[in-house]
ROKEFI-582404 format. One record per atom (N, C-alpha, C): residue in three letters; atom name; x, y, z. Coordinates in Angstrom, 3 decimals, padded with zeros to 6 digits. Layout:
REM ROKEFI-582404
<res->ala, atom->CA, xx->X, yy->Y, zz->Z>
...
END
This chain:
REM ROKEFI-582404
<res->met, atom->N, xx->-157.413, yy->190.172, zz->-011.902>
<res->met, atom->CA, xx->-157.197, yy->190.578, zz->-013.269>
<res->met, atom->C, xx->-158.194, yy->191.673, zz->-013.627>
<res->glu, atom->N, xx->-157.696, yy->192.728, zz->-014.208>
<res->glu, atom->CA, xx->-158.527, yy->193.871, zz->-014.567>
<res->glu, atom->C, xx->-159.345, yy->193.560, zz->-015.821>
<res->lys, atom->N, xx->-160.641, yy->193.890, zz->-015.775>
<res->lys, atom->CA, xx->-161.525, yy->193.715, zz->-016.931>
<res->lys, atom->C, xx->-162.088, yy->195.068, zz->-017.325>
<res->phe, atom->N, xx->-162.456, yy->195.146, zz->-018.597>
<res->phe, atom->CA, xx->-162.937, yy->196.403, zz->-019.147>
<res->phe, atom->C, xx->-163.860, yy->196.069, zz->-020.313>
<res->ile, atom->N, xx->-164.936, yy->196.796, zz->-020.459>
<res->ile, atom->CA, xx->-165.817, yy->196.599, zz->-021.608>
<res->ile, atom->C, xx->-165.619, yy->197.783, zz->-022.545>
<res->asp, atom->N, xx->-164.984, yy->197.493, zz->-023.674>
<res->asp, atom->CA, xx->-164.740, yy->198.497, zz->-024.701>
<res->asp, atom->C, xx->-165.947, yy->198.550, zz->-025.624>
<res->lys, atom->N, xx->-166.302, yy->199.743, zz->-026.075>
<res->lys, atom->CA, xx->-167.494, yy->199.899, zz->-026.911>
<res->lys, atom->C, xx->-167.372, yy->199.187, zz->-028.261>
<res->val, atom->N, xx->-166.162, yy->198.872, zz->-028.711>
<res->val, atom->CA, xx->-165.957, yy->198.192, zz->-029.987>
<res->val, atom->C, xx->-165.478, yy->196.750, zz->-029.798>
<res->phe, atom->N, xx->-164.469, yy->196.553, zz->-028.984>
<res->phe, atom->CA, xx->-163.899, yy->195.224, zz->-028.767>
<res->phe, atom->C, xx->-164.776, yy->194.345, zz->-027.877>
<res->gly, atom->N, xx->-165.584, yy->194.959, zz->-027.037>
<res->gly, atom->CA, xx->-166.355, yy->194.187, zz->-026.069>
<res->gly, atom->C, xx->-165.536, yy->193.961, zz->-024.814>
<res->glu, atom->N, xx->-165.820, yy->192.865, zz->-024.105>
<res->glu, atom->CA, xx->-165.133, yy->192.605, zz->-022.833>
<res->glu, atom->C, xx->-163.691, yy->192.177, zz->-023.074>
<res->met, atom->N, xx->-162.784, yy->192.884, zz->-022.422>
<res->met, atom->CA, xx->-161.351, yy->192.626, zz->-022.539>
<res->met, atom->C, xx->-160.770, yy->192.471, zz->-021.139>
<res->glu, atom->N, xx->-159.693, yy->191.696, zz->-021.050>
<res->glu, atom->CA, xx->-158.942, yy->191.546, zz->-019.800>
<res->glu, atom->C, xx->-157.548, yy->192.100, zz->-020.016>
<res->tyr, atom->N, xx->-156.974, yy->192.656, zz->-018.941>
<res->tyr, atom->CA, xx->-155.621, yy->193.176, zz->-019.068>
<res->tyr, atom->C, xx->-154.619, yy->192.119, zz->-018.634>
<res->lys, atom->N, xx->-153.790, yy->191.672, zz->-019.590>
<res->lys, atom->CA, xx->-152.664, yy->190.763, zz->-019.345>
<res->lys, atom->C, xx->-151.507, yy->191.292, zz->-020.178>
<res->his, atom->N, xx->-150.817, yy->192.276, zz->-019.721>
<res->his, atom->CA, xx->-149.736, yy->192.965, zz->-020.431>
<res->his, atom->C, xx->-150.259, yy->193.794, zz->-021.608>
<res->ser, atom->N, xx->-151.479, yy->193.543, zz->-022.035>
<res->ser, atom->CA, xx->-152.226, yy->194.281, zz->-023.057>
<res->ser, atom->C, xx->-153.684, yy->193.899, zz->-022.859>
<res->trp, atom->N, xx->-154.580, yy->194.566, zz->-023.553>
<res->trp, atom->CA, xx->-155.991, yy->194.182, zz->-023.485>
<res->trp, atom->C, xx->-156.206, yy->192.971, zz->-024.395>
<res->thr, atom->N, xx->-156.807, yy->191.902, zz->-023.868>
<res->thr, atom->CA, xx->-156.964, yy->190.663, zz->-024.637>
<res->thr, atom->C, xx->-158.344, yy->190.048, zz->-024.447>
<res->lys, atom->N, xx->-158.705, yy->189.238, zz->-025.432>
<res->lys, atom->CA, xx->-159.892, yy->188.393, zz->-025.356>
<res->lys, atom->C, xx->-159.721, yy->187.270, zz->-026.373>
<res->lys, atom->N, xx->-160.537, yy->186.258, zz->-026.298>
<res->lys, atom->CA, xx->-160.546, yy->185.144, zz->-027.252>
<res->lys, atom->C, xx->-161.661, yy->185.381, zz->-028.263>
<res->glu, atom->N, xx->-161.425, yy->184.913, zz->-029.507>
<res->glu, atom->CA, xx->-162.440, yy->185.085, zz->-030.537>
<res->glu, atom->C, xx->-162.263, yy->184.010, zz->-031.613>
<res->ala, atom->N, xx->-163.371, yy->183.573, zz->-032.201>
<res->ala, atom->CA, xx->-163.327, yy->182.624, zz->-033.306>
<res->ala, atom->C, xx->-162.744, yy->183.315, zz->-034.537>
<res->phe, atom->N, xx->-161.985, yy->182.562, zz->-035.321>
<res->phe, atom->CA, xx->-161.318, yy->183.119, zz->-036.498>
<res->phe, atom->C, xx->-161.230, yy->182.037, zz->-037.560>
<res->leu, atom->N, xx->-161.608, yy->182.367, zz->-038.773>
<res->leu, atom->CA, xx->-161.564, yy->181.429, zz->-039.896>
<res->leu, atom->C, xx->-160.394, yy->181.796, zz->-040.797>
<res->phe, atom->N, xx->-159.508, yy->180.823, zz->-041.042>
<res->phe, atom->CA, xx->-158.361, yy->181.064, zz->-041.913>
<res->phe, atom->C, xx->-158.087, yy->179.813, zz->-042.721>
<res->leu, atom->N, xx->-157.952, yy->179.963, zz->-044.028>
<res->leu, atom->CA, xx->-157.739, yy->178.848, zz->-044.945>
<res->leu, atom->C, xx->-158.789, yy->177.762, zz->-044.732>
<res->asp, atom->N, xx->-160.023, yy->178.200, zz->-044.581>
<res->asp, atom->CA, xx->-161.186, yy->177.316, zz->-044.421>
<res->asp, atom->C, xx->-161.139, yy->176.446, zz->-043.163>
<res->lys, atom->N, xx->-160.357, yy->176.860, zz->-042.178>
<res->lys, atom->CA, xx->-160.324, yy->176.157, zz->-040.896>
<res->lys, atom->C, xx->-160.696, yy->177.142, zz->-039.789>
<res->ala, atom->N, xx->-161.395, yy->176.633, zz->-038.790>
<res->ala, atom->CA, xx->-161.804, yy->177.472, zz->-037.659>
<res->ala, atom->C, xx->-160.772, yy->177.382, zz->-036.537>
<res->tyr, atom->N, xx->-160.468, yy->178.502, zz->-035.951>
<res->tyr, atom->CA, xx->-159.512, yy->178.600, zz->-034.842>
<res->tyr, atom->C, xx->-160.106, yy->179.503, zz->-033.775>
<res->val, atom->N, xx->-159.559, yy->179.413, zz->-032.575>
<res->val, atom->CA, xx->-159.829, yy->180.394, zz->-031.531>
<res->val, atom->C, xx->-158.508, yy->181.117, zz->-031.308>
<res->val, atom->N, xx->-158.524, yy->182.428, zz->-031.524>
<res->val, atom->CA, xx->-157.300, yy->183.221, zz->-031.422>
<res->val, atom->C, xx->-157.429, yy->184.250, zz->-030.302>
<res->asn, atom->N, xx->-156.295, yy->184.760, zz->-029.889>
<res->asn, atom->CA, xx->-156.259, yy->185.880, zz->-028.957>
<res->asn, atom->C, xx->-156.392, yy->187.163, zz->-029.763>
<res->ile, atom->N, xx->-157.299, yy->188.021, zz->-029.356>
<res->ile, atom->CA, xx->-157.405, yy->189.368, zz->-029.914>
<res->ile, atom->C, xx->-156.701, yy->190.271, zz->-028.914>
<res->val, atom->N, xx->-155.708, yy->191.017, zz->-029.376>
<res->val, atom->CA, xx->-154.887, yy->191.832, zz->-028.472>
<res->val, atom->C, xx->-154.873, yy->193.278, zz->-028.952>
<res->ala, atom->N, xx->-155.196, yy->194.174, zz->-028.050>
<res->ala, atom->CA, xx->-155.028, yy->195.610, zz->-028.279>
<res->ala, atom->C, xx->-153.846, yy->196.040, zz->-027.410>
<res->gln, atom->N, xx->-152.712, yy->196.322, zz->-028.058>
<res->gln, atom->CA, xx->-151.505, yy->196.692, zz->-027.323>
<res->gln, atom->C, xx->-151.781, yy->197.883, zz->-026.413>
<res->ala, atom->N, xx->-151.339, yy->197.781, zz->-025.176>
<res->ala, atom->CA, xx->-151.521, yy->198.886, zz->-024.232>
<res->ala, atom->C, xx->-150.602, yy->198.678, zz->-023.041>
<res->tyr, atom->N, xx->-150.173, yy->199.766, zz->-022.468>
<res->tyr, atom->CA, xx->-149.439, yy->199.719, zz->-021.219>
<res->tyr, atom->C, xx->-150.446, yy->199.805, zz->-020.086>
<res->lys, atom->N, xx->-150.061, yy->199.367, zz->-018.914>
<res->lys, atom->CA, xx->-150.950, yy->199.396, zz->-017.753>
<res->lys, atom->C, xx->-151.540, yy->200.798, zz->-017.591>
<res->gly, atom->N, xx->-152.838, yy->200.859, zz->-017.485>
<res->gly, atom->CA, xx->-153.522, yy->202.136, zz->-017.304>
<res->gly, atom->C, xx->-153.964, yy->202.786, zz->-018.607>
<res->asp, atom->N, xx->-153.498, yy->202.274, zz->-019.746>
<res->asp, atom->CA, xx->-153.898, yy->202.840, zz->-021.041>
<res->asp, atom->C, xx->-155.246, yy->202.302, zz->-021.486>
<res->val, atom->N, xx->-155.975, yy->203.115, zz->-022.199>
<res->val, atom->CA, xx->-157.224, yy->202.681, zz->-022.815>
<res->val, atom->C, xx->-156.925, yy->202.225, zz->-024.248>
<res->ile, atom->N, xx->-157.890, yy->201.581, zz->-024.858>
<res->ile, atom->CA, xx->-157.760, yy->201.178, zz->-026.250>
<res->ile, atom->C, xx->-157.951, yy->202.419, zz->-027.114>
<res->leu, atom->N, xx->-157.048, yy->202.605, zz->-028.076>
<res->leu, atom->CA, xx->-157.085, yy->203.792, zz->-028.929>
<res->leu, atom->C, xx->-158.151, yy->203.673, zz->-030.018>
<res->glu, atom->N, xx->-158.609, yy->204.820, zz->-030.497>
<res->glu, atom->CA, xx->-159.593, yy->204.851, zz->-031.574>
<res->glu, atom->C, xx->-159.058, yy->204.154, zz->-032.831>
<res->ser, atom->N, xx->-157.767, yy->204.323, zz->-033.124>
<res->ser, atom->CA, xx->-157.183, yy->203.666, zz->-034.303>
<res->ser, atom->C, xx->-157.243, yy->202.140, zz->-034.161>
<res->gln, atom->N, xx->-157.062, yy->201.633, zz->-032.953>
<res->gln, atom->CA, xx->-157.174, yy->200.192, zz->-032.722>
<res->gln, atom->C, xx->-158.618, yy->199.740, zz->-032.919>
<res->gln, atom->N, xx->-159.550, yy->200.534, zz->-032.440>
<res->gln, atom->CA, xx->-160.969, yy->200.204, zz->-032.609>
<res->gln, atom->C, xx->-161.349, yy->200.188, zz->-034.090>
<res->leu, atom->N, xx->-160.880, yy->201.174, zz->-034.842>
<res->leu, atom->CA, xx->-161.181, yy->201.232, zz->-036.278>
<res->leu, atom->C, xx->-160.597, yy->200.030, zz->-037.012>
<res->asn, atom->N, xx->-159.373, yy->199.672, zz->-036.688>
<res->asn, atom->CA, xx->-158.748, yy->198.507, zz->-037.316>
<res->asn, atom->C, xx->-159.490, yy->197.224, zz->-036.960>
<res->tyr, atom->N, xx->-159.915, yy->197.121, zz->-035.718>
<res->tyr, atom->CA, xx->-160.650, yy->195.931, zz->-035.293>
<res->tyr, atom->C, xx->-161.973, yy->195.800, zz->-036.052>
<res->thr, atom->N, xx->-162.674, yy->196.901, zz->-036.247>
<res->thr, atom->CA, xx->-163.967, yy->196.838, zz->-036.937>
<res->thr, atom->C, xx->-163.810, yy->196.486, zz->-038.413>
<res->ser, atom->N, xx->-162.644, yy->196.726, zz->-038.984>
<res->ser, atom->CA, xx->-162.476, yy->196.493, zz->-040.425>
<res->ser, atom->C, xx->-161.551, yy->195.335, zz->-040.778>
<res->tyr, atom->N, xx->-160.923, yy->194.685, zz->-039.792>
<res->tyr, atom->CA, xx->-159.906, yy->193.696, zz->-040.142>
<res->tyr, atom->C, xx->-160.462, yy->192.507, zz->-040.922>
<res->lys, atom->N, xx->-161.666, yy->192.038, zz->-040.612>
<res->lys, atom->CA, xx->-162.217, yy->190.877, zz->-041.326>
<res->lys, atom->C, xx->-162.486, yy->191.222, zz->-042.789>
<res->lys, atom->N, xx->-162.987, yy->192.404, zz->-043.043>
<res->lys, atom->CA, xx->-163.244, yy->192.842, zz->-044.423>
<res->lys, atom->C, xx->-161.926, yy->192.995, zz->-045.179>
<res->ile, atom->N, xx->-160.910, yy->193.539, zz->-044.525>
<res->ile, atom->CA, xx->-159.598, yy->193.700, zz->-045.155>
<res->ile, atom->C, xx->-159.005, yy->192.340, zz->-045.498>
<res->leu, atom->N, xx->-159.121, yy->191.383, zz->-044.568>
<res->leu, atom->CA, xx->-158.622, yy->190.031, zz->-044.839>
<res->leu, atom->C, xx->-159.374, yy->189.399, zz->-046.006>
<res->glu, atom->N, xx->-160.674, yy->189.570, zz->-046.023>
<res->glu, atom->CA, xx->-161.492, yy->189.006, zz->-047.102>
<res->glu, atom->C, xx->-161.117, yy->189.631, zz->-048.450>
<res->asp, atom->N, xx->-160.980, yy->190.940, zz->-048.479>
<res->asp, atom->CA, xx->-160.650, yy->191.641, zz->-049.719>
<res->asp, atom->C, xx->-159.249, yy->191.309, zz->-050.232>
<res->asn, atom->N, xx->-158.346, yy->190.938, zz->-049.340>
<res->asn, atom->CA, xx->-156.947, yy->190.677, zz->-049.702>
<res->asn, atom->C, xx->-156.555, yy->189.209, zz->-049.570>
<res->tyr, atom->N, xx->-157.545, yy->188.341, zz->-049.454>
<res->tyr, atom->CA, xx->-157.295, yy->186.922, zz->-049.171>
<res->tyr, atom->C, xx->-156.295, yy->186.300, zz->-050.153>
<res->asp, atom->N, xx->-156.541, yy->186.419, zz->-051.442>
<res->asp, atom->CA, xx->-155.663, yy->185.795, zz->-052.436>
<res->asp, atom->C, xx->-154.245, yy->186.346, zz->-052.362>
<res->lys, atom->N, xx->-154.123, yy->187.647, zz->-052.178>
<res->lys, atom->CA, xx->-152.807, yy->188.275, zz->-052.083>
<res->lys, atom->C, xx->-152.065, yy->187.791, zz->-050.833>
<res->ile, atom->N, xx->-152.771, yy->187.662, zz->-049.725>
<res->ile, atom->CA, xx->-152.151, yy->187.196, zz->-048.478>
<res->ile, atom->C, xx->-151.652, yy->185.766, zz->-048.645>
<res->val, atom->N, xx->-152.487, yy->184.890, zz->-049.185>
<res->val, atom->CA, xx->-152.091, yy->183.491, zz->-049.390>
<res->val, atom->C, xx->-150.889, yy->183.422, zz->-050.338>
<res->glu, atom->N, xx->-150.926, yy->184.191, zz->-051.402>
<res->glu, atom->CA, xx->-149.807, yy->184.206, zz->-052.350>
<res->glu, atom->C, xx->-148.516, yy->184.657, zz->-051.668>
<res->lys, atom->N, xx->-148.586, yy->185.735, zz->-050.884>
<res->lys, atom->CA, xx->-147.397, yy->186.243, zz->-050.202>
<res->lys, atom->C, xx->-146.897, yy->185.255, zz->-049.135>
<res->leu, atom->N, xx->-147.809, yy->184.598, zz->-048.426>
<res->leu, atom->CA, xx->-147.394, yy->183.582, zz->-047.448>
<res->leu, atom->C, xx->-146.699, yy->182.417, zz->-048.150>
<res->asn, atom->N, xx->-147.256, yy->181.974, zz->-049.264>
<res->asn, atom->CA, xx->-146.622, yy->180.895, zz->-050.027>
<res->asn, atom->C, xx->-145.232, yy->181.294, zz->-050.502>
<res->glu, atom->N, xx->-145.107, yy->182.504, zz->-051.039>
<res->glu, atom->CA, xx->-143.804, yy->183.004, zz->-051.489>
<res->glu, atom->C, xx->-142.810, yy->183.071, zz->-050.328>
<res->tyr, atom->N, xx->-143.260, yy->183.588, zz->-049.199>
<res->tyr, atom->CA, xx->-142.388, yy->183.711, zz->-048.032>
<res->tyr, atom->C, xx->-141.901, yy->182.339, zz->-047.578>
<res->cys, atom->N, xx->-142.822, yy->181.385, zz->-047.459>
<res->cys, atom->CA, xx->-142.444, yy->180.047, zz->-046.999>
<res->cys, atom->C, xx->-141.536, yy->179.350, zz->-048.001>
<res->lys, atom->N, xx->-141.809, yy->179.525, zz->-049.272>
<res->lys, atom->CA, xx->-140.980, yy->178.900, zz->-050.300>
<res->lys, atom->C, xx->-139.564, yy->179.475, zz->-050.273>
<res->ser, atom->N, xx->-139.441, yy->180.794, zz->-050.187>
<res->ser, atom->CA, xx->-138.112, yy->181.409, zz->-050.235>
<res->ser, atom->C, xx->-137.334, yy->181.278, zz->-048.921>
<res->asn, atom->N, xx->-138.025, yy->181.238, zz->-047.794>
<res->asn, atom->CA, xx->-137.325, yy->181.176, zz->-046.505>
<res->asn, atom->C, xx->-137.167, yy->179.763, zz->-045.957>
<res->phe, atom->N, xx->-138.052, yy->178.861, zz->-046.344>
<res->phe, atom->CA, xx->-138.013, yy->177.517, zz->-045.786>
<res->phe, atom->C, xx->-137.925, yy->176.446, zz->-046.870>
<res->asp, atom->N, xx->-137.798, yy->176.872, zz->-048.132>
<res->asp, atom->CA, xx->-137.665, yy->175.963, zz->-049.263>
<res->asp, atom->C, xx->-138.731, yy->174.871, zz->-049.264>
<res->thr, atom->N, xx->-139.963, yy->175.310, zz->-049.145>
<res->thr, atom->CA, xx->-141.061, yy->174.351, zz->-049.107>
<res->thr, atom->C, xx->-142.266, yy->174.876, zz->-049.867>
<res->glu, atom->N, xx->-143.050, yy->173.965, zz->-050.365>
<res->glu, atom->CA, xx->-144.272, yy->174.330, zz->-051.078>
<res->glu, atom->C, xx->-145.451, yy->173.511, zz->-050.570>
<res->val, atom->N, xx->-145.461, yy->173.187, zz->-049.302>
<res->val, atom->CA, xx->-146.572, yy->172.398, zz->-048.754>
<res->val, atom->C, xx->-147.764, yy->173.301, zz->-048.484>
<res->ser, atom->N, xx->-148.889, yy->172.691, zz->-048.249>
<res->ser, atom->CA, xx->-150.121, yy->173.424, zz->-047.996>
<res->ser, atom->C, xx->-149.992, yy->174.238, zz->-046.703>
<res->leu, atom->N, xx->-150.296, yy->175.529, zz->-046.800>
<res->leu, atom->CA, xx->-150.147, yy->176.418, zz->-045.646>
<res->leu, atom->C, xx->-151.003, yy->175.994, zz->-044.464>
<res->asp, atom->N, xx->-152.199, yy->175.469, zz->-044.727>
<res->asp, atom->CA, xx->-153.096, yy->175.127, zz->-043.623>
<res->asp, atom->C, xx->-152.551, yy->174.002, zz->-042.755>
<res->lys, atom->N, xx->-151.541, yy->173.292, zz->-043.219>
<res->lys, atom->CA, xx->-150.940, yy->172.225, zz->-042.416>
<res->lys, atom->C, xx->-149.836, yy->172.746, zz->-041.498>
<res->tyr, atom->N, xx->-149.294, yy->173.921, zz->-041.811>
<res->tyr, atom->CA, xx->-148.136, yy->174.400, zz->-041.064>
<res->tyr, atom->C, xx->-148.265, yy->175.792, zz->-040.461>
<res->leu, atom->N, xx->-149.349, yy->176.477, zz->-040.750>
<res->leu, atom->CA, xx->-149.561, yy->177.796, zz->-040.153>
<res->leu, atom->C, xx->-150.789, yy->177.752, zz->-039.265>
<res->ile, atom->N, xx->-150.605, yy->178.085, zz->-037.995>
<res->ile, atom->CA, xx->-151.707, yy->178.093, zz->-037.039>
<res->ile, atom->C, xx->-151.837, yy->179.510, zz->-036.477>
<res->pro, atom->N, xx->-152.909, yy->180.217, zz->-036.840>
<res->pro, atom->CA, xx->-153.076, yy->181.572, zz->-036.308>
<res->pro, atom->C, xx->-153.325, yy->181.511, zz->-034.796>
<res->lys, atom->N, xx->-152.572, yy->182.330, zz->-034.063>
<res->lys, atom->CA, xx->-152.685, yy->182.343, zz->-032.601>
<res->lys, atom->C, xx->-153.172, yy->183.672, zz->-032.058>
<res->thr, atom->N, xx->-152.744, yy->184.756, zz->-032.707>
<res->thr, atom->CA, xx->-153.041, yy->186.086, zz->-032.170>
<res->thr, atom->C, xx->-153.287, yy->187.060, zz->-033.312>
<res->ile, atom->N, xx->-154.281, yy->187.915, zz->-033.123>
<res->ile, atom->CA, xx->-154.470, yy->189.070, zz->-033.999>
<res->ile, atom->C, xx->-154.215, yy->190.274, zz->-033.117>
<res->ile, atom->N, xx->-153.198, yy->191.030, zz->-033.473>
<res->ile, atom->CA, xx->-152.737, yy->192.110, zz->-032.606>
<res->ile, atom->C, xx->-152.949, yy->193.467, zz->-033.276>
<res->phe, atom->N, xx->-153.473, yy->194.399, zz->-032.497>
<res->phe, atom->CA, xx->-153.736, yy->195.756, zz->-032.961>
<res->phe, atom->C, xx->-152.788, yy->196.680, zz->-032.200>
<res->glu, atom->N, xx->-151.783, yy->197.170, zz->-032.908>
<res->glu, atom->CA, xx->-150.729, yy->197.979, zz->-032.295>
<res->glu, atom->C, xx->-151.196, yy->199.415, zz->-032.102>
<res->arg, atom->N, xx->-150.497, yy->200.122, zz->-031.239>
<res->arg, atom->CA, xx->-150.834, yy->201.511, zz->-030.947>
<res->arg, atom->C, xx->-150.404, yy->202.452, zz->-032.073>
<res->asp, atom->N, xx->-149.532, yy->201.992, zz->-032.971>
<res->asp, atom->CA, xx->-149.072, yy->202.838, zz->-034.074>
<res->asp, atom->C, xx->-149.989, yy->202.767, zz->-035.299>
<res->gly, atom->N, xx->-151.113, yy->202.053, zz->-035.181>
<res->gly, atom->CA, xx->-152.059, yy->201.949, zz->-036.292>
<res->gly, atom->C, xx->-151.877, yy->200.703, zz->-037.140>
<res->ser, atom->N, xx->-150.790, yy->199.972, zz->-036.945>
<res->ser, atom->CA, xx->-150.602, yy->198.724, zz->-037.682>
<res->ser, atom->C, xx->-151.312, yy->197.594, zz->-036.943>
<res->trp, atom->N, xx->-151.521, yy->196.499, zz->-037.644>
<res->trp, atom->CA, xx->-152.113, yy->195.325, zz->-037.021>
<res->trp, atom->C, xx->-151.693, yy->194.097, zz->-037.820>
<res->gly, atom->N, xx->-151.783, yy->192.943, zz->-037.173>
<res->gly, atom->CA, xx->-151.353, yy->191.754, zz->-037.882>
<res->gly, atom->C, xx->-151.814, yy->190.467, zz->-037.233>
<res->ile, atom->N, xx->-151.543, yy->189.383, zz->-037.950>
<res->ile, atom->CA, xx->-151.864, yy->188.037, zz->-037.483>
<res->ile, atom->C, xx->-150.547, yy->187.339, zz->-037.194>
<res->leu, atom->N, xx->-150.450, yy->186.760, zz->-035.995>
<res->leu, atom->CA, xx->-149.265, yy->186.013, zz->-035.598>
<res->leu, atom->C, xx->-149.572, yy->184.521, zz->-035.700>
<res->phe, atom->N, xx->-148.690, yy->183.799, zz->-036.384>
<res->phe, atom->CA, xx->-148.875, yy->182.373, zz->-036.599>
<res->phe, atom->C, xx->-147.782, yy->181.576, zz->-035.895>
<res->asp, atom->N, xx->-148.171, yy->180.449, zz->-035.307>
<res->asp, atom->CA, xx->-147.202, yy->179.442, zz->-034.913>
<res->asp, atom->C, xx->-146.970, yy->178.594, zz->-036.148>
<res->thr, atom->N, xx->-145.750, yy->178.105, zz->-036.299>
<res->thr, atom->CA, xx->-145.439, yy->177.276, zz->-037.457>
<res->thr, atom->C, xx->-144.300, yy->176.324, zz->-037.161>
<res->asp, atom->N, xx->-144.362, yy->175.165, zz->-037.767>
<res->asp, atom->CA, xx->-143.262, yy->174.213, zz->-037.663>
<res->asp, atom->C, xx->-142.052, yy->174.689, zz->-038.459>
<res->tyr, atom->N, xx->-142.247, yy->175.618, zz->-039.392>
<res->tyr, atom->CA, xx->-141.135, yy->176.149, zz->-040.175>
<res->tyr, atom->C, xx->-140.163, yy->176.930, zz->-039.297>
<res->asp, atom->N, xx->-140.699, yy->177.662, zz->-038.347>
<res->asp, atom->CA, xx->-139.877, yy->178.497, zz->-037.471>
<res->asp, atom->C, xx->-140.526, yy->178.513, zz->-036.090>
<res->thr, atom->N, xx->-140.234, yy->177.489, zz->-035.299>
<res->thr, atom->CA, xx->-140.890, yy->177.344, zz->-033.997>
<res->thr, atom->C, xx->-140.485, yy->178.447, zz->-033.023>
<res->glu, atom->N, xx->-139.309, yy->179.023, zz->-033.197>
<res->glu, atom->CA, xx->-138.853, yy->180.058, zz->-032.266>
<res->glu, atom->C, xx->-139.475, yy->181.422, zz->-032.547>
<res->asn, atom->N, xx->-139.533, yy->181.816, zz->-033.818>
<res->asn, atom->CA, xx->-139.981, yy->183.167, zz->-034.165>
<res->asn, atom->C, xx->-141.382, yy->183.243, zz->-034.754>
<res->gly, atom->N, xx->-141.898, yy->182.151, zz->-035.279>
<res->gly, atom->CA, xx->-143.205, yy->182.185, zz->-035.913>
<res->gly, atom->C, xx->-143.200, yy->183.053, zz->-037.160>
<res->ile, atom->N, xx->-144.372, yy->183.234, zz->-037.727>
<res->ile, atom->CA, xx->-144.549, yy->184.049, zz->-038.927>
<res->ile, atom->C, xx->-145.664, yy->185.054, zz->-038.635>
<res->ala, atom->N, xx->-145.540, yy->186.224, zz->-039.221>
<res->ala, atom->CA, xx->-146.567, yy->187.257, zz->-039.045>
<res->ala, atom->C, xx->-146.952, yy->187.851, zz->-040.387>
<res->val, atom->N, xx->-148.229, yy->188.170, zz->-040.515>
<res->val, atom->CA, xx->-148.739, yy->188.965, zz->-041.627>
<res->val, atom->C, xx->-149.181, yy->190.275, zz->-041.006>
<res->phe, atom->N, xx->-148.569, yy->191.372, zz->-041.424>
<res->phe, atom->CA, xx->-148.896, yy->192.671, zz->-040.845>
<res->phe, atom->C, xx->-149.409, yy->193.624, zz->-041.908>
<res->phe, atom->N, xx->-150.302, yy->194.483, zz->-041.482>
<res->phe, atom->CA, xx->-150.858, yy->195.528, zz->-042.328>
<res->phe, atom->C, xx->-150.359, yy->196.854, zz->-041.775>
<res->ile, atom->N, xx->-149.456, yy->197.468, zz->-042.528>
<res->ile, atom->CA, xx->-148.834, yy->198.718, zz->-042.115>
<res->ile, atom->C, xx->-149.117, yy->199.745, zz->-043.203>
<res->lys, atom->N, xx->-149.870, yy->200.751, zz->-042.852>
<res->lys, atom->CA, xx->-150.259, yy->201.793, zz->-043.812>
<res->lys, atom->C, xx->-150.831, yy->201.158, zz->-045.082>
<res->glu, atom->N, xx->-151.743, yy->200.226, zz->-044.890>
<res->glu, atom->CA, xx->-152.471, yy->199.538, zz->-045.959>
<res->glu, atom->C, xx->-151.603, yy->198.666, zz->-046.855>
<res->lys, atom->N, xx->-150.370, yy->198.376, zz->-046.436>
<res->lys, atom->CA, xx->-149.496, yy->197.471, zz->-047.187>
<res->lys, atom->C, xx->-149.356, yy->196.165, zz->-046.404>
<res->ile, atom->N, xx->-149.302, yy->195.056, zz->-047.132>
<res->ile, atom->CA, xx->-149.170, yy->193.736, zz->-046.515>
<res->ile, atom->C, xx->-147.693, yy->193.407, zz->-046.389>
<res->lys, atom->N, xx->-147.260, yy->193.117, zz->-045.177>
<res->lys, atom->CA, xx->-145.875, yy->192.744, zz->-044.897>
<res->lys, atom->C, xx->-145.880, yy->191.363, zz->-044.258>
<res->ile, atom->N, xx->-144.928, yy->190.520, zz->-044.653>
<res->ile, atom->CA, xx->-144.821, yy->189.181, zz->-044.082>
<res->ile, atom->C, xx->-143.389, yy->188.942, zz->-043.651>
<res->gly, atom->N, xx->-143.235, yy->188.350, zz->-042.486>
<res->gly, atom->CA, xx->-141.903, yy->188.037, zz->-041.969>
<res->gly, atom->C, xx->-142.014, yy->187.322, zz->-040.654>
<res->ser, atom->N, xx->-140.886, yy->187.164, zz->-039.979>
<res->ser, atom->CA, xx->-140.933, yy->186.556, zz->-038.657>
<res->ser, atom->C, xx->-141.561, yy->187.552, zz->-037.686>
<res->gln, atom->N, xx->-142.162, yy->187.045, zz->-036.648>
<res->gln, atom->CA, xx->-142.891, yy->187.904, zz->-035.707>
<res->gln, atom->C, xx->-142.017, yy->188.973, zz->-035.084>
<res->asp, atom->N, xx->-140.754, yy->188.660, zz->-034.843>
<res->asp, atom->CA, xx->-139.880, yy->189.628, zz->-034.178>
<res->asp, atom->C, xx->-139.627, yy->190.879, zz->-035.018>
<res->leu, atom->N, xx->-139.898, yy->190.839, zz->-036.311>
<res->leu, atom->CA, xx->-139.766, yy->192.039, zz->-037.145>
<res->leu, atom->C, xx->-140.831, yy->193.083, zz->-036.822>
<res->phe, atom->N, xx->-141.948, yy->192.636, zz->-036.272>
<res->phe, atom->CA, xx->-143.100, yy->193.518, zz->-036.066>
<res->phe, atom->C, xx->-143.390, yy->193.823, zz->-034.610>
<res->leu, atom->N, xx->-142.907, yy->192.990, zz->-033.712>
<res->leu, atom->CA, xx->-143.247, yy->193.166, zz->-032.292>
<res->leu, atom->C, xx->-142.172, yy->193.876, zz->-031.531>
END
């Protein structure tokens, strides 16, 4: 397995993209998620991916209430439920795309096949099934 030390991401391994594990706090719960910088074999991590990685925690913190509100709205309208998100959303991957967008991919009992994603595209928050963004 190919390894690489990126000046921003740190040590990454190539598994269809550059990846590593990292601690992540969401809805007051601690998780270990995959950090993924999308890349084709032989590609380096782009500067836009590095910039997004350095700022994603601050962006999440600054938009926390809006993200939770939008996730609640999405789950209520698509799955007709109003249960606590922390019981049904498990963050698995934070992905930094080559087009400058990035997002959090969640496993969920609401949609075991497609999951749910929160994506940041041109500074706008988008929520939907993962297949809309990947």
